C-alpha positions as CSV (number, residue, x, y, z in Angstrom):
1,I,-2.2,-17.6,10.0
2,I,1.0,-16.5,11.1
3,P,4.0,-18.3,9.2
4,P,5.1,-20.8,9.2
5,S,1.7,-22.3,8.5
6,I,1.0,-25.8,7.1
7,P,-2.4,-24.7,5.6
8,F,-1.1,-21.7,3.5
9,V,1.4,-24.3,2.3
10,L,-1.7,-26.3,1.3
11,Y,-3.0,-23.4,-0.7
12,S,0.2,-22.8,-2.5
13,L,0.3,-26.2,-3.7
14,A,-3.0,-26.1,-5.3
15,T,-2.8,-22.5,-6.6
16,G,0.2,-22.0,-7.4
17,V,0.3,-18.3,-5.5
18,S,3.7,-17.5,-4.1
19,T,4.4,-19.3,-0.5
20,G,6.6,-16.7,0.7
21,D,3.8,-14.1,-0.4
22,L,0.9,-16.2,1.6
23,F,3.3,-16.0,4.4
24,L,3.6,-12.3,4.2
25,G,-0.1,-11.6,4.2
26,G,-0.6,-13.2,7.0
27,V,1.8,-11.6,9.5
28,F,-0.3,-8.3,9.7
29,P,-3.9,-10.6,9.7
30,G,-2.8,-12.4,12.3
31,L,-1.5,-9.8,14.6
32,L,-5.0,-8.2,14.1
33,I,-6.5,-11.8,15.5
34,G,-4.4,-12.0,18.5
35,V,-4.9,-8.1,19.2
36,M,-8.5,-8.8,19.6
37,L,-8.4,-11.9,20.9
38,M,-6.2,-10.1,23.5
39,A,-9.1,-7.6,24.0
40,Y,-11.4,-9.8,25.1
41,A,-9.3,-11.5,27.5
42,V,-8.2,-7.6,29.1
43,F,-12.4,-6.9,29.0
44,Y,-13.1,-10.0,30.7
45,C,-10.2,-9.7,33.8
46,V,-10.9,-6.1,34.3
47,K,-15.2,-7.6,34.5
48,H,-14.6,-10.2,36.0
49,G,-11.5,-9.9,38.4
50,E,-8.2,-11.7,38.5
51,D,-6.8,-14.4,40.3
52,K,-4.2,-12.4,41.1
53,E,-2.5,-15.0,43.8
54,K,-2.0,-17.6,41.2
55,I,-1.1,-15.3,38.7
56,N,1.6,-13.4,41.5
57,A,2.7,-16.8,42.7
58,R,3.4,-17.7,38.6
59,M,4.9,-14.8,38.2
60,E,7.8,-15.1,41.1
61,E,8.4,-18.8,39.5
62,L,9.2,-16.9,36.5
63,K,11.4,-14.7,37.8
64,K,13.6,-17.3,40.4
65,E,14.0,-18.8,37.2
66,G,15.5,-15.4,35.3
67,L,15.2,-14.5,31.5
68,P,18.3,-15.8,30.8
69,K,17.5,-19.4,31.8
70,L,14.1,-19.6,30.0
71,F,15.1,-18.6,27.1
72,K,17.6,-21.2,27.4
73,D,14.6,-23.2,27.6
74,S,12.7,-21.7,24.7
75,F,15.7,-21.3,22.4
76,W,15.1,-24.4,20.6
77,A,11.4,-24.5,20.5
78,L,11.9,-20.2,18.8
79,L,14.3,-21.8,16.3
80,C,12.1,-23.9,14.1
81,P,10.1,-21.0,12.6
82,V,13.6,-19.0,11.8
83,V,14.4,-22.6,10.2
84,V,11.9,-22.9,8.1
85,L,11.7,-19.1,6.9
86,G,14.7,-18.8,6.6
87,G,15.3,-21.5,4.5
88,I,12.4,-20.2,2.0
89,Y,13.5,-16.7,1.9
90,S,17.7,-17.5,1.4
91,V,16.3,-19.8,-1.4
92,F,17.9,-22.4,0.5
93,V,15.4,-25.0,0.5
94,T,11.6,-25.2,-1.2
95,P,8.4,-24.4,0.8
96,T,7.7,-28.7,0.6
97,E,11.6,-29.1,1.7
98,A,11.5,-27.0,4.6
99,A,8.2,-28.4,6.1
100,T,9.9,-31.5,6.0
101,V,13.2,-30.0,7.5
102,S,10.9,-28.7,10.0
103,V,9.2,-31.9,10.7
104,F,12.6,-33.6,11.8
105,Y,13.6,-30.7,13.8
106,A,10.7,-31.0,15.5
107,L,11.3,-34.6,16.0
108,F,14.7,-34.3,17.1
109,V,13.9,-31.4,19.4
110,S,11.4,-33.3,21.2
111,L,13.1,-36.9,21.4
112,F,16.9,-35.5,22.3
113,I,16.8,-32.2,24.0
114,Y,12.8,-31.7,25.6
115,K,12.2,-35.4,25.6
116,T,8.6,-34.6,25.3
117,I,8.1,-37.6,23.1
118,S,9.6,-41.1,23.4
119,V,10.9,-43.6,20.5
120,K,8.6,-46.0,21.5
121,E,6.0,-43.2,20.7
122,L,7.2,-42.5,17.4
123,I,5.0,-45.3,15.2
124,P,1.9,-44.7,17.0
125,L,2.7,-40.9,16.0
126,C,2.8,-41.6,12.2
127,A,0.1,-43.9,12.2
128,E,-2.1,-41.0,13.2
129,S,-0.5,-39.0,10.8
130,V,-1.1,-41.6,8.3
131,K,-4.6,-41.6,8.8
132,T,-5.0,-37.8,8.8
133,Y,-3.1,-37.2,5.7
134,G,-2.7,-40.0,3.7
135,G,-6.7,-38.9,2.0
136,L,-4.9,-35.7,1.3
137,A,-1.3,-36.4,0.4
138,F,-3.4,-38.9,-2.4
139,V,-5.4,-36.2,-3.9
140,L,-1.9,-34.4,-4.2
141,A,-0.2,-37.0,-6.2
142,T,-3.4,-37.7,-8.8
143,A,-3.3,-34.0,-9.9
144,F,-6.4,-33.4,-8.4
145,G,-6.4,-29.5,-10.2
146,R,-6.1,-31.6,-13.6
147,V,-8.6,-34.0,-12.5
148,L,-10.6,-30.4,-12.2
149,S,-9.9,-29.3,-15.3
150,L,-10.4,-32.3,-17.3
151,T,-14.5,-32.4,-15.7
152,R,-14.5,-28.6,-16.8
153,A,-15.9,-28.1,-12.9
154,T,-13.6,-25.3,-12.3
155,R,-15.5,-23.8,-15.7
156,A,-18.8,-24.5,-14.0
157,V,-18.0,-22.9,-10.9
158,E,-16.6,-19.8,-13.0
159,T,-19.5,-18.8,-14.8
160,F,-21.6,-19.2,-11.7
161,I,-19.9,-17.1,-9.9
162,L,-19.2,-14.4,-12.9
163,G,-22.8,-14.8,-13.7
164,N,-24.2,-14.1,-10.3
165,F,-21.9,-11.9,-8.8
166,H,-21.0,-8.6,-10.0
167,S,-18.5,-6.9,-7.6
168,S,-15.4,-8.8,-5.1
169,I,-17.6,-8.0,-2.2
170,A,-20.3,-9.7,-3.2
171,V,-18.8,-12.6,-3.8
172,L,-16.4,-12.3,-1.0
173,S,-19.4,-11.6,1.6
174,V,-20.8,-15.4,0.3
175,L,-17.3,-16.8,0.1
176,V,-16.8,-16.3,4.2
177,I,-19.7,-17.7,4.6
178,I,-19.3,-20.9,2.5
179,F,-16.0,-21.2,4.6
180,L,-17.4,-20.7,7.5
181,L,-19.5,-23.3,7.6
182,L,-17.5,-25.8,5.9
183,G,-14.8,-25.4,8.5
184,M,-17.1,-26.8,11.1
185,V,-17.2,-30.0,9.0
186,M,-14.2,-30.4,7.5
187,D,-10.4,-30.9,7.6
188,T,-8.3,-28.0,7.2
189,G,-6.7,-29.7,4.7
190,P,-9.1,-31.4,2.4
191,A,-10.9,-28.2,2.2
192,I,-8.2,-25.8,1.0
193,I,-7.3,-28.4,-2.1
194,I,-10.8,-28.7,-3.2
195,L,-11.5,-25.4,-3.0
196,A,-9.2,-23.4,-3.5
197,P,-8.6,-24.2,-7.1
198,V,-12.0,-24.2,-8.1
199,L,-12.5,-20.8,-6.5
200,L,-9.5,-18.6,-7.0
201,P,-9.8,-18.2,-11.3
202,A,-13.3,-17.0,-10.9
203,C,-12.6,-14.1,-7.8
204,E,-9.5,-13.2,-9.7
205,K,-11.6,-12.0,-12.7
206,L,-13.5,-10.0,-10.3
207,G,-10.5,-8.5,-8.8
208,V,-9.3,-10.4,-5.5
209,D,-6.4,-10.9,-5.1
210,P,-5.2,-14.6,-4.5
211,V,-3.0,-13.8,-1.6
212,H,-6.6,-12.0,-0.1
213,L,-8.2,-14.8,-0.7
214,G,-6.2,-17.3,0.7
215,V,-6.1,-15.2,3.8
216,I,-9.3,-14.9,4.2
217,L,-10.2,-19.0,2.9
218,V,-7.7,-20.1,6.5
219,C,-9.1,-17.9,9.0
220,C,-12.4,-19.1,7.8
221,L,-11.2,-22.4,8.3
222,S,-9.5,-21.6,11.4
223,I,-12.5,-20.4,13.1
224,G,-14.8,-23.1,11.8
225,L,-12.2,-25.4,14.1
226,A,-13.2,-24.1,16.8
227,T,-17.0,-23.7,15.7
228,P,-20.1,-26.0,17.4
229,P,-21.2,-28.7,16.7
230,F,-18.6,-29.8,14.9
231,G,-15.5,-27.8,15.4
232,L,-12.2,-30.4,15.8
233,D,-10.5,-28.1,18.4
234,L,-13.3,-28.4,21.0
235,F,-13.1,-32.3,20.8
236,V,-9.2,-31.5,21.7
237,A,-9.3,-29.0,23.9
238,G,-12.2,-30.8,25.4
239,N,-10.0,-33.7,26.0
240,I,-7.4,-31.7,27.2
241,A,-9.4,-29.8,29.9
242,Q,-11.2,-33.0,30.7
243,E,-14.5,-30.7,30.0
244,Q,-17.8,-32.0,27.5
245,P,-16.8,-30.5,24.1
246,M,-20.1,-28.1,24.0
247,D,-18.9,-27.2,27.5
248,V,-15.5,-25.3,25.6
249,A,-17.7,-24.0,23.4
250,K,-19.5,-21.6,25.7
251,K,-16.5,-20.5,26.5
252,A,-14.7,-20.1,23.0
253,V,-18.0,-18.0,21.8
254,P,-16.5,-14.4,23.2
255,F,-13.3,-15.6,21.6
256,I,-15.0,-16.3,18.4
257,V,-17.0,-13.3,18.1
258,S,-13.8,-11.1,18.6
259,F,-11.9,-13.4,15.9
260,L,-14.8,-12.8,13.5
261,V,-14.3,-9.0,13.7
262,A,-11.0,-9.1,12.8
263,L,-12.5,-11.6,10.0
264,V,-14.6,-8.5,8.6
265,L,-11.3,-6.4,8.3
266,I,-9.7,-9.0,7.1
267,T,-11.9,-9.6,4.0
268,Y,-12.9,-6.2,3.8
269,I,-9.9,-4.0,3.7
270,P,-7.4,-6.3,1.6
271,W,-4.8,-3.9,2.9
272,F,-4.1,-6.4,5.6
273,S,-3.2,-8.9,3.1
274,T,-1.8,-7.8,0.7
275,Y,0.6,-4.7,1.9
276,L,3.8,-7.1,2.8
277,P,3.7,-9.1,-0.2
278,S,3.1,-5.6,-2.7
279,I,6.4,-4.4,-0.7
280,V,8.5,-6.6,-0.7
281,K,8.5,-7.4,-4.4
């Protein structure tokens, strides 16, 4: 949600909405979501107490290393968003080219600076990437938008929405529920590529800003990734924590609720998504 965001790039590719506007539109919603999640974290610590000995021990370790060393260690990782956003806003590269640059930059840093991966791991990593995004790339390569146009799917959806909804608030309320449910069972990339070009024309006629719709779509899909029973992030986090996905899901519920509160504000107060793009224009 906070740039650089791959889902925003995909939304831009699918709809033609400016990637730069989407990146700007995601700043305030991303900060709002972060504040809501931090608020719950503070509430939890106040209510249940903190492991202060462990925290203090870790803080002492960090203090011994010192700010200059910590900054030096993290410098190359922190530089990645600068490379991506700087390239886009300086018009040195297109958003698609910036994504490619970021991949090679991250690969170089991981291999030769942090050494978190080895050369022999590259082929399995590439194979996993192809499995994940090969189908999505095929959809993009076959001009999915053109196929929708020829089959008149967009027109059918537009007619249905305009015939049953008469305000942006009503249609967004329904779409949020649909996006949340789809986020549980669909990967973010295919969901954006399939849904965005179909829904955007009708939503625009009801007065929904395309950047606002993109932010809502990405936020909903982000929640879906952590929502049981099929949230992908639950399986990833469970594997890292060596816990069952549903055990992780139980602990994730308060965070999901915090995220939903932020989503309600983002959905019904378009200012969060549209203010920065409007002042830059």
